[in-house]
C-alpha positions in Angstrom: 233.0 33.1 -2.3 229.7 31.4 -3.0 230.0 29.1 0.0 230.5 32.2 2.2 227.6 34.0 0.5 225.2 31.2 1.1 226.2 31.0 4.7 225.7 34.8 5.0 222.2 34.6 3.4 221.2 31.8 5.7 222.4 33.6 8.7 220.5 36.8 7.8 217.3 34.9 7.1 217.6 33.2 10.5 218.2 36.5 12.2 215.2 38.0 10.4 213.1 35.1 11.8 214.3 35.8 15.3 213.6 39.5 15.0 210.1 38.8 13.7 209.5 36.9 16.9 210.6 39.9 18.9 214.0 38.5 19.9 217.0 40.7 20.0 219.8 39.3 17.8 222.8 39.2 19.9 224.6 36.2 18.5 225.9 34.8 15.3 223.7 31.9 14.0 225.9 30.6 11.3 227.5 27.5 9.8 229.8 27.7 6.8 230.9 24.5 5.1 234.6 24.3 4.3 234.9 25.8 0.8 237.5 23.2 0.0 234.9 20.4 -0.2 233.0 22.1 -3.0 235.1 21.0 -5.9 232.7 20.6 -8.9 230.1 22.7 -10.6 227.5 20.0 -9.6 228.4 20.4 -5.9 228.2 24.2 -6.2 224.8 24.0 -7.7 223.7 21.6 -5.0 224.9 24.0 -2.3 223.2 27.0 -3.9 219.9 25.0 -4.2 220.2 23.8 -0.6 220.7 27.4 0.6 217.8 28.7 -1.6 215.5 26.1 -0.1 216.5 27.0 3.5 216.2 30.8 2.9 212.8 30.4 1.2 211.5 28.2 4.0 212.5 30.9 6.5 211.0 33.6 4.3 207.7 31.8 4.2 207.8 31.7 8.0 208.6 35.3 8.3 206.4 38.0 6.8 209.4 40.0 5.6 212.2 39.1 3.3 215.8 38.1 4.1 218.4 40.5 2.9 220.7 38.1 1.0 222.0 40.5 -1.7 225.0 41.8 0.2 227.5 39.9 -2.0 225.7 40.2 -5.4 228.2 42.8 -6.7 231.1 40.6 -5.8 229.5 37.6 -7.5 228.9 39.6 -10.6 232.6 40.7 -10.7 233.8 37.2 -10.3 231.6 36.0 -13.1 232.8 38.9 -15.4 236.4 38.0 -14.7 235.8 34.3 -15.2 234.1 35.0 -18.6 236.9 37.3 -19.7 239.6 34.8 -18.8 237.7 32.1 -20.8 237.5 34.4 -23.8 241.3 34.9 -23.7 242.2 31.2 -23.5 
C-alpha cells in the first residue's frame, strides 16, 4: 500500500508541476517500484523518505502544493488493524 501511495504522490506532484507550466496533463507520469522488494521496515522508511524528498523538491518548484493525501484514510485503517492485531497476540 505504501509503495503505491508514494508513487501516487510523486505522480500528482509531477502533474502539478506540468500544470503550473501551463501544460495539459494528458499522460501518466509514474513509476512504482515492485512492492515485493520492500521487505523490511528500514527499506520502507527509506522509500518514504525518498518519496518525501522528491515531492518536496517539486513543491518548492511549483507555487502550489501537491495533493498527496488521497490514501491517508487507507493508511490510517491499515495502522489501526496492525496495532489491534499486535495487541491480540
